[in-house]
Residue frames relative to the residue before (quaternion, step in Angstrom):
aa qw qx qy qz dx dy dz
M 1.0000 0.0000 0.0000 0.0000 0.00 0.00 0.00
M 0.3839 -0.7198 0.5393 0.2091 3.52 -1.05 0.82
K 0.2378 -0.7711 0.5776 0.1231 3.56 -1.06 0.85
A 0.4052 -0.6447 0.5851 0.2788 3.52 -1.31 0.47
D 0.5165 -0.6848 0.4217 0.2940 3.58 -0.73 1.09
G 0.8667 0.1554 -0.1292 0.4561 3.54 -0.97 0.97
L 0.6807 0.5068 -0.2862 0.4448 3.59 1.21 0.01
D 0.2240 0.8233 -0.4990 0.1517 3.60 1.19 0.41
E 0.6536 0.5329 -0.3191 0.4324 3.60 1.00 -0.79
A 0.6735 0.4958 -0.2902 0.4652 3.60 1.23 -0.35
I 0.4487 0.6723 -0.4700 0.3545 3.60 1.26 0.09
I 0.0958 -0.8184 0.5659 0.0272 3.56 -0.77 1.03
G 0.8048 -0.1505 0.0873 0.5675 3.57 1.22 -0.04
A 0.3524 -0.6927 0.5787 0.2470 3.50 -1.33 -0.38
T 0.1951 -0.7543 0.6134 0.1294 3.52 -1.27 0.40
H 0.2761 -0.7481 0.5804 0.1651 3.53 -1.22 0.45
D 0.2515 -0.7510 0.5959 0.1326 3.54 -0.82 1.07
I 0.3307 -0.7866 0.4900 0.1782 3.57 -0.22 1.27
A 0.6298 0.5615 -0.3375 0.4174 3.60 1.08 -0.67
T 0.7822 0.2999 -0.1589 0.5225 3.58 1.01 -0.81
G 0.4243 -0.7065 0.4588 0.3321 3.55 1.22 -0.47
H 0.5417 0.6369 -0.3898 0.3859 3.59 1.28 0.09
F 0.3005 -0.6889 0.6296 0.1966 3.50 -1.26 0.66
R 0.0919 -0.7925 0.6023 0.0265 3.56 -1.06 0.81
L 0.4405 -0.6769 0.5236 0.2714 3.55 -1.00 0.86
V 0.2183 -0.7507 0.6112 0.1233 3.54 -1.21 0.65
Y 0.1484 -0.7916 0.5915 0.0374 3.55 -0.87 1.08
D 0.3967 -0.6738 0.5709 0.2506 3.55 -1.20 0.66
V 0.4482 -0.7206 0.4606 0.2602 3.60 -0.60 1.14
D 0.6547 0.5152 -0.3285 0.4450 3.62 0.88 -0.86
M 0.6527 0.4975 -0.3105 0.4797 3.57 1.02 -0.76
C 0.6046 0.5401 -0.3470 0.4715 3.60 1.08 -0.69
I 0.6494 0.5094 -0.3132 0.4698 3.58 0.94 -0.90
D 0.6361 0.5332 -0.3307 0.4491 3.60 0.93 -0.86
I 0.6560 0.5108 -0.3072 0.4631 3.58 0.94 -0.88
L 0.7162 0.4506 -0.2572 0.4668 3.58 0.81 -0.99
A 0.6332 0.5647 -0.3287 0.4148 3.59 1.10 -0.67
K 0.4807 0.6373 -0.4546 0.3951 3.59 1.24 0.04
D 0.7810 0.2996 -0.1408 0.5296 3.58 1.18 -0.61
M 0.7714 0.1682 -0.1085 0.6040 3.60 1.29 0.01
T 0.6252 -0.5096 0.3959 0.4390 3.59 -1.23 0.04
R 0.6459 -0.5130 0.3851 0.4139 3.57 -1.24 0.32
S 0.6308 0.5284 -0.3301 0.4624 3.57 1.03 -0.76
E 0.6530 0.4944 -0.3057 0.4856 3.60 0.97 -0.83
A 0.6281 0.5391 -0.3333 0.4515 3.58 1.03 -0.79
M 0.6647 0.4863 -0.3068 0.4771 3.60 0.93 -0.85
E 0.6402 0.5153 -0.3262 0.4671 3.58 0.97 -0.82
F 0.6290 0.5324 -0.3268 0.4627 3.59 1.00 -0.82
L 0.6709 0.4961 -0.2978 0.4638 3.58 0.88 -0.95
E 0.6613 0.5133 -0.3144 0.4476 3.58 0.90 -0.90
Y 0.7354 0.4367 -0.2391 0.4596 3.58 0.88 -0.93
N 0.8104 0.3355 -0.1330 0.4615 3.58 0.83 -1.02
T 0.7880 0.3641 -0.1539 0.4720 3.56 1.09 -0.58
F 0.7201 0.4686 -0.2803 0.4280 3.59 0.58 -1.10
G 0.7564 0.4018 -0.2122 0.4706 3.57 0.94 -0.82
A 0.5451 0.6308 -0.3942 0.3866 3.57 1.27 -0.03
Y 0.0529 -0.7712 0.6343 0.0119 3.55 -0.61 1.15
V 0.0064 -0.8180 0.5729 -0.0509 3.55 -0.60 1.17
G 0.7747 -0.3040 0.1440 0.5355 3.52 1.07 0.81
P 0.7465 -0.4462 0.2734 0.4110 3.56 -1.31 0.06
D 0.6465 0.4973 -0.3276 0.4769 3.60 1.25 -0.14
T 0.3319 0.7631 -0.4977 0.2447 3.60 1.27 0.11
P 0.4688 -0.6882 0.4738 0.2867 3.61 -0.81 0.97
L 0.3551 -0.6975 0.5821 0.2206 3.53 -1.32 0.42
F 0.2000 -0.7722 0.5943 0.1021 3.58 -1.12 0.70
M 0.1712 -0.8287 0.5318 0.0337 3.54 -0.55 1.24
F 0.2671 -0.7222 0.6201 0.1501 3.51 -1.06 0.91
N 0.3230 -0.7593 0.5314 0.1916 3.59 -0.52 1.15
N 0.7215 0.3868 -0.2225 0.5295 3.55 1.11 -0.68
W 0.0613 0.8629 -0.4981 0.0589 3.56 0.88 0.97
E 0.5583 0.6102 -0.4049 0.3899 3.60 1.10 -0.51
S 0.6384 0.5266 -0.3360 0.4498 3.60 1.02 -0.73
L 0.5974 0.5531 -0.3644 0.4522 3.61 1.12 -0.54
L 0.6337 0.5201 -0.3291 0.4686 3.59 1.05 -0.73
E 0.6402 0.5280 -0.3203 0.4569 3.55 1.02 -0.84
E 0.6360 0.5258 -0.3240 0.4627 3.60 1.01 -0.82
D 0.6586 0.5168 -0.3104 0.4503 3.61 0.97 -0.82
N 0.7211 0.4327 -0.2388 0.4856 3.58 1.09 -0.70
A 0.5356 0.6466 -0.4000 0.3676 3.61 1.24 -0.13
């Protein structure tokens, strides 16, 4: 499984893709922001994750990033 650098404390589990046979780590986005916000603002941390992490596909082992507050994402889409 591939890890995201410096975000080990934000790992909340793993998933298995039955189609490829690969296991992928799952990270909590809020916990990732908390980790990065030690060295930058929360807004900068989210921007960093969006630009450098969420969109990076590095093969079938690419980690997944989970939004625990997913309902708010639906509200943003409908606004």
